N, C-alpha and C positions, 0 to 999 in steps of 0.2 A: 460097595457105596457111591453115590452122584456128588461129588463137589460143588457142583454148579450152584449156585445159586444160594449157598448152604455159610451161614456165616459161623464165626469161629471166634468162641466165647471163654467156651475155656476147656482143657485136658479131656476132661471124661466125656464128652458127647463126641468122643471120635476111640476106634477101636485102634489096636495093636499094629494090625498092618496099616491104617491109614494115618495114624500116626508115621509111623516108619515110612509109609510114601512121603508123602511132607519130607523130610528127612534128608531121603533121595534127591526128591523134584529140588529141594533147595542145594545138595551138592554138583548137580546138575546145573542151577541158572550160576552157580556161583563158578563155574568152568566157563560158561558161556561169554562171564563181562570180563573175566579173566584173559578168555583171548578176542576180545574185542567182536565179538559174533551178535547182532542183534536178537530180540527175543522178547518184539511188541505185542505183547499177546494182548492188553487191553490196549489197545489203537481206537483213539478218539474219544476214550472214557473221562468220565470228570469225577475224581475219588475227594470227597467231605473228610476233613481231619481235625477233629474235635478235640480240646485239650484242656480239659477241667486241672489237670495240675501239668506242673512244669515238665520238660523232656527235654534230652539233648538226643541219646541215641532214636528213640523211639520216633520222634522227629523228624532228625536228617532220615531214619532207614525208611519211614512211609512214604520220603518227600523223594528221597531217590530212588526208590522201588517205582514210585509211581508215573517219574518221568522217563527210568529205563523199559517198563511197560510200553508206554506211548501212550499214557496217562498225563490231566493233565491233572495235579491237588490241589486243595483250596484250604487254609488252615483257617482254624476260625476257635478262636481261645476263648477260655475265658469271660474273657470283659465285652468279645461279637457277636457273643446271642443269647438269649432268651432263655436256656435251657433248666426248667424245672422252678425256676423264679416266674417269670412274666406268661411263658409259654409252658404247655406242659411237656413232657417227655413224646407220649405220644402224638401228640399235634408238630411237635417238631419236625420226630420222626416223619411223619406224613411229609412235612413240605420237603423236605432233603433227601427220603425216597422218590420225588419224583421229577428232583433234578441231578441226583447224583447216581452214581452206578456203582456206589458202595461207599462205606461212612467208616471211620476208622472212630475209635473213644477212648480216651484215656482222663481217667479221673477216681473217683470215689467208690462208689455205688455198686455193686454187679448189678442189683436190679435196675439201673439205668440202664447199661446196654442192652440187656435183655430184652426190656419195653422196647429199648430204639428198632432191636432186633424184627419183637414182635411184629412191630408198626411201618416197617420204613419201604418192605417188600425190596428189598437190595441187601444183597451180602455186608453184614458190621463185625467188625473185627475188633475184637479186647484187644488196645495196647497198655493197658492195665486197671485192675482195681484195687481195692482192699483186699480182697478176697485171693484172686487169680492172677497170673501172668503168662497167660499163653504162648504169646509168639514168642516171648524169651526162650522158653523151654525146645521150640525147635530150634534155636539158635544153639542153644546149650548143650542140647544133646546131640546136635550135629560137629561140635567141637569137640564130646567125647570120642565119639564115631570116626572121626579122622585122624585123632590121637592113637585107638587103642583099634578101632578098626571093627569093632562090632557093639554095640550096647548091653547084650545076656548077660550077666555075670557081673558085671563091672560093680567096685564098689565106691558108691559116691558115697563122701559125709559133708552132710552140710552142719558148720559150727556158728551159733550164734543166735539170734533171735531167729526162732523154732514158732512163731504162731505167724509171720508174714505173707504174705504173698508169695512170694518168691520158694520158699518153705512147703509151702503149701502144694503149690503147683511140682514142685520137684520131686514133693511124697508121693503124689496120683500118678505123673507124668511115667517116673521111674519104676514106679508097678505095672501101671499097662506092659510098657515095655521088655521087661523083665530084668533090669539094673535094681539091684539094692542100695536100698539109698537108708540110711543111717542121719537120724536128726542129732545132733550132741548139742545141749544145750541147759542151761538151769533150771529146775522144776518148776520158777514160777514163767519161762516163756518155751514151753514144751507145745506142741502143736494142741488144737482142740482135739477131745477124743472123738469126735463126728469125722472127722479129717482124716484121721487115726483108721477108725473103721471104715469108714468108704475106700481109702486106700489097701486095705487088707482084703475087700474085695477084688477087686481086681488084681492083686497081688497071686490071690489063692489061685486065677486062670495062669498066670505070667511064672510063675514058680519065684519071682523075686521075693528078697528077704528085708522087712521092715524094722527096723530096732530105733527106737525114741530112747536115749539117755542120757546123764547130765555126766556121765564118765567121760575124760577125756579118752584116755588109755584106753576104755573100754569101745569106743565109738572109731577111734582113729585107727588104728589097728588095723594094719594090711588096707590101709586105702588107697585107691586108685586115682579116687578125684576127690581134691579139698578147696570148697564153696567156700563161700561164706557174703555176706551181704550187710549192707551199713546197719549199726547196731540202734539207730531209733529213724524211723519211717517219717516222711512226710506228714506234716500234720502231729508229730508228739512231743515238736523238739525240748517242752519245759520238761521231759523224762530223763534228757540224758544223764544226769547224778546217778540216778536208781539204775539206767541201765548200767553205765559204767562201771560203777559196782559189781553188779550181777552176769556179767559179758567179760570181763577184761582174763579171767581164768579160760577164758574158750577165745582168745586173741588168734591169728594162725601165724604162728612165726618160727625158725629154721627148728625148735626144740619140739616140737606138733609136727612140723613133714619132719624129723627124726623119726616119730616114733608112728610114723605108718610103717617104717621096716620096707622102704618100696622105692630101687632106683624112679622107676618108670612112673611116681607119684605128679598129679599136674595139678596147679592153684587155678580156680576160676572166681572170679570176681563179676556180677551181672555192673557195676560202676554207676555211681561213683563209687571213689574209693579213699578213705581220709586215715591216708600211709604216711602223709609229713605235715611239712606246717606251711603247703606252698597255695595257700588257698584262704581266703578271709575268713572260711568257717572254722576253717581247722587252727587259724589264728586267734579265737574267739574261743577254743574249747581249750587250747593250750594256758589262756589265759586265766581262763576258770579253773580250770581242772589238773591242769600242769603235766596233762596228758599228750605225745607228739606222734604218735600212731595209734590210731583205733583199733578196727578190728581186723586189721592184720597189718606187717611190719612193713618197713621201704624193703627191706632186705627180700625176704619172702616175693613182694611185691615187683618187683626189680628183678627177682633171679632165674636161675634158668627153668624152674617149672609153671613159671607165670603163662598162661595163657586164657589170658583177660580181652589184651585187645584183640585176637585172634577171632575170640568170643564176640564180642563186641560187632566187630565186623559181618560175623554170622548172622549180625540181627540182622542187616541190610538183606542176604540172602534168604531167609528164613521168611521174612515178610510178605518178598518178591515172590515166593511161590506158597502163601497163603494165597495172600492176593488174583494170583495168577489161575492158581485150583479152582477157586472160587466165583470168580467173578468173568475170566475167561473164559475164551470160547474153545475148551482144548476137550478131545476127545482124551479122556483114561479110563484105561479096562478094572474092572471089577475086582478092587482090594478088598 
């Protein structure tokens, strides 16, 4: 595989060896960062950061990653560009591609990021769409590898809204890498059949065991990783009452930790997490629904199993690896 010039739009576009390479390269770059060793593989480049959706970790990670790699990042928010409103995506892509050496996009539409990649002529990186969250996955599986030393045969259990981009990406990425993935969610919020069928094709090659169930007891047993996400994604705020009713039994709490029957189990969350009432958002939920904790309890979030902040830091190193491999002039042996 030649990474040079290739876009990073979805995990499904890469082989097991290629994804593993990016995970291992992320680990290497993390080591260089910790030791203060320069790694300016994108010296002199300009990187466009297109954000139609708000972000903390993705924006910070791409900005710092670009700077560490010697590039200049330029943030372009939803109110800064005419993408899809006064100018077509293809026209915008051609213009930005002529000025920038790489483009990150975070928004709703997978079609938009794919159109950018088709017309820009430079690498395009998916910072999140409604369908997939691929940069998150390299960080997530790096975190798992750091904790256990390997990925094949690990039991990764995702509890919550099984139809969102994180659940989709975990299912497919795990299937490619040989990690067993269980999606534990109510029947109303389980992954689309086409996503499961797609993941099963990869699992047939890797040996990964995929399970979709509404049974917490069945799904959580012998878990190595308990992973959850917010109950309501951006743009779905009107569905809070419905989601709370459906998902409260799937809250990651100490009882669920004990159900895993694994002293080495770790907790992961792609953040932000609603584990207390220390935000305006959480205070509104408390006032409207009387709920102090949502997808994860504060006890678990701040407990000994929690790895979400290491996971968050790994967004930087994984994004750096993706950018360097695809836009840097690196010699990468065949993987």
